[in-house]
C-alpha positions in Angstrom: -16.7 -2.0 -13.7 -16.7 1.1 -12.6 -15.2 2.3 -9.2 -17.4 3.5 -6.4 -16.4 6.5 -5.7 -17.3 8.9 -1.9 -15.8 12.2 -1.3 -15.2 13.6 1.7 -14.7 17.0 2.2 -15.7 20.2 4.5 -15.9 22.6 1.4 -19.2 22.4 -0.3 -17.4 23.9 -3.2 -14.9 21.4 -3.3 -17.1 19.1 -2.9 -19.2 20.4 -6.0 -16.4 20.4 -8.2 -15.1 16.7 -7.3 -18.9 15.8 -8.2 -18.2 17.1 -11.8 -15.3 15.8 -12.4 -16.4 11.9 -11.1 -19.7 13.1 -13.6 -17.4 13.6 -16.7 -14.9 10.1 -16.1 -17.0 7.0 -17.2 -15.1 4.7 -15.0 -16.3 6.3 -12.1 -19.5 6.0 -9.6 -20.4 8.8 -7.0 -21.9 6.7 -4.0 -21.9 9.2 -1.7 -20.7 12.7 -0.4 -19.8 13.7 3.0 -18.7 17.1 4.5 -16.8 15.4 7.4 -14.4 12.5 8.8 -17.2 11.0 11.6 -20.1 10.6 8.4 -17.2 9.1 6.0 -16.7 6.6 8.7 -19.8 5.1 9.4 -20.8 4.8 5.6 -17.1 3.3 5.0 -18.0 0.6 7.6 -20.7 -0.4 5.2 -18.5 -1.8 2.4 -18.9 -0.8 -0.9 -16.6 2.3 -1.5 -13.5 1.5 -4.5 -12.1 4.7 -4.2 -12.4 7.6 -2.0 -11.3 11.3 -2.4 -10.3 12.5 1.2 -9.6 15.8 2.1 -7.5 16.8 5.2 -7.6 19.4 7.4 -11.6 19.0 8.3 -12.9 19.5 12.0 -13.2 16.7 14.3 -11.7 14.1 12.6 -9.0 15.5 9.9 -8.8 12.9 6.7 -5.1 11.2 8.0 -6.9 10.7 11.0 -10.0 8.4 9.4 -7.3 6.9 7.1 -5.7 5.3 10.0 -9.0 4.8 11.9 -9.6 2.3 8.8 -9.0 -1.8 9.1 -9.3 -2.3 5.4 -9.5 1.4 3.7 -10.5 1.6 -0.2 -7.7 2.8 -2.3 -7.7 6.8 -1.5 -6.7 10.0 -3.3 -6.2 13.0 -1.2 -7.4 16.3 -1.9 -6.2 19.3 0.0 -5.0 22.8 -0.1 -1.7 22.0 1.8 1.6 20.9 0.6 2.9 19.6 4.0 1.4 16.1 4.2 2.4 14.7 1.1 5.3 12.6 2.7 2.9 11.4 5.8 -0.2 11.0 3.3 2.0 9.0 0.9 3.4 6.6 4.0 -0.2 5.3 4.5 -0.3 4.1 1.0 -2.5 6.6 -1.0 -2.3 7.0 -4.4 -2.0 9.9 -5.2 -1.6 13.8 -3.8 -3.6 16.7 -5.2 -3.7 20.2 -4.4 -6.3 22.6 -4.8 -7.4 23.9 -7.2 -7.1 20.8 -8.9 -7.0 21.0 -12.7 -9.8 18.3 -14.1 -6.7 16.9 -16.3 -4.4 16.0 -13.2 -7.5 14.4 -11.9 -8.1 12.1 -14.6 -4.4 11.0 -14.5 -5.0 9.9 -10.4 -7.8 8.6 -11.7 -5.9 6.4 -14.4 -3.4 5.5 -12.2 -6.2 4.0 -9.8 -7.7 1.9 -12.5 -3.9 0.7 -14.0 -3.4 -0.4 -10.0 -6.6 -2.2 -10.0 -6.1 -3.7 -13.3 -2.7 -5.3 -12.4 -3.3 -6.0 -9.2 -6.3 -8.2 -10.9 -4.1 -10.1 -13.3 -1.3 -11.0 -10.1 -5.0 -12.2 -8.3 -5.6 -13.9 -11.9 -2.2 -15.5 -12.2 -1.9 -16.9 -8.3 -5.5 -18.0 -8.1 -4.3 -20.4 -10.9 -0.7 -21.1 -10.1 -0.1 -25.0 -8.6 -0.4 -25.6 -5.0 2.5 -27.3 -2.9 1.0 -30.4 -1.6 0.7 -29.0 2.3 2.5 -26.3 4.1 3.0 -23.1 3.2 2.4 -21.7 -0.2 5.8 -21.3 -1.9 6.4 -18.8 -4.4 3.4 -15.7 -5.6 3.3 -13.9 -9.1 3.9 -10.6 -9.7 3.5 -8.2 -12.5 6.5 -7.0 -14.2 7.0 -4.4 -17.0 4.1 -6.7 -19.8 4.9 -9.9 -17.8 3.5 -12.1 -15.0 6.8 -13.6 -13.0 6.9 -16.6 -10.1 8.9 -15.8 -7.9 9.4 -18.1 -5.0 9.0 -17.0 -1.1 12.5 -19.0 -0.5 14.6 -16.8 -3.2 13.6 -13.6 -1.5 16.3 -11.6 0.2 14.3 -8.6 1.2 11.8 -6.0 -0.3 12.3 -2.2 -1.0 9.8 0.6 -0.9 10.1 3.2 -4.1 6.4 5.3 -3.1 3.5 4.0 -5.5 6.6 0.9 -6.2 7.9 -1.9 -4.5 11.7 -3.5 -5.3 12.1 -7.1 -4.9 15.5 -8.1 -4.4 16.2 -11.7 -4.3 19.3 -14.1 -4.9 19.8 -13.8 -8.4 17.9 -10.6 -9.5 15.7 -7.8 -8.1 11.8 -6.9 -9.7 10.0 -3.7 -9.3 6.7 -3.6 -9.1 3.6 -1.7 -9.1 2.5 -3.1 -5.3 2.7 -1.5 -1.8 4.1 -2.3 1.6 1.5 -3.4 3.2 0.1 -4.8 0.0 2.8 -7.3 -0.8 3.0 -8.1 3.5 -0.5 -9.6 3.3 0.6 -11.9 0.1 4.1 -13.2 1.7 4.3 -16.0 4.7 4.2 -14.3 8.0 6.4 -16.7 9.9 9.2 -15.7 7.1 9.1 -12.0 6.3 9.3 -9.1 8.7 8.2 -5.4 8.7 12.4 -3.7 10.0 11.3 -0.1 8.3 8.5 1.6 6.9 11.1 1.0 3.7 12.1 -2.8 4.2 11.2 -6.0 4.9 13.1 -8.7 5.1 13.2 -12.4 5.1 13.8 -13.6 8.4 16.4 -16.6 7.7 18.2 -14.3 5.4 19.8 -12.1 8.0 23.1 -12.8 8.6 23.7 -10.1 11.3 22.6 -7.5 13.8 24.9 -4.0 13.6 23.5 -1.1 16.4 20.4 -0.3 14.3 20.8 -2.5 11.0 20.3 -5.8 10.1 22.6 -7.7 7.0 21.1 -9.2 4.7 23.2 -10.3 1.8 25.6 -8.2 2.5 23.5 -4.8 2.5 22.5 -2.9 5.7 19.0 -2.3 6.2 17.8 0.2 8.6 15.4 -1.1 11.7 13.1 1.4 12.5 12.3 2.3 15.8 8.8 1.3 15.9 9.6 -2.1 14.7 12.9 -2.8 16.7 11.5 -5.0 19.2 9.0 -6.9 17.5 12.0 -7.7 14.7 14.6 -9.0 17.0 11.9 -10.9 19.1 11.1 -12.6 15.7 14.7 -13.4 14.9 15.8 -14.8 18.2 12.3 -16.9 18.1 13.1 -18.6 15.1 16.9 -19.1 16.2 18.3 -17.5 12.7 20.6 -15.2 15.4 22.2 -16.8 18.7 21.5 -14.7 21.8 25.1 -13.0 22.8 
C-alpha cells in the first residue's frame, strides 16, 4: 500500500522538486501541496496523510510550530535549508532531516526509513494483537522487534527505557533490548499507572525507583536525570503510589 504523502513548503520550486521525487518512488502517493503551515494544518485535520515532508521556516506558522500543534501527526521528514533545527526536530520524533538542496538518493534513503519503520510497527502490532490476554486487569507484556526477532517483554521486568534518537533501549531486570521505536510511541503502549516520562530521553518504571537524589532518580543503581518540565508530575506520581515516603 502506498504512503499518502503531503508536501509543505513556501517555495514553489521546492514543492516542484519534491513532487518530482515522489512521482519517482513507487511506494508514495502525493495527496497535496501546501504553501504554508495554516493551509497544512487545516488539511491534516481531515486525516488521510501517512507521510509529511515539512519545511521549517515559513511565514505565520513555521514547520515546528505546526508539528507541535498536531495531536496525532503523521510520519514526518523535515526538508529545510538550515541545519540549526536538527536537534529540536528530532525531539519531536521526526523520521529524518534533509538539508536542501536534497539529492534524490538522500530522499530515497529517508523514504526507506519511513517504510522500514512502518513495516516493523505492523509486525509488532500484529504480534500484540494475537498475544494471550490477561484474564483481567492490566496487560502484562508487550512485543517488540529486536533485530529479526519479535521479543515478548513483561512490563513488571522493565526498569527504564532510554531514547537512542530513532531507537529506544528497553532495560529490564535481566537484559536490555534495542528496538526501532520512538519515546512517544512506546509511551502509548506502556501502562500509564506504572510508567512515567522523567526526561526527554528516559521513561521509568515507577515501582523500580529506589530513591531520589537532588535532580536524579535512582533505578537499579543507575542515576537518571529528571527534566525540569517533568519534575513536578513525576514526584507527585511517585509519592501517590507510595513507592517512596515523603520526608
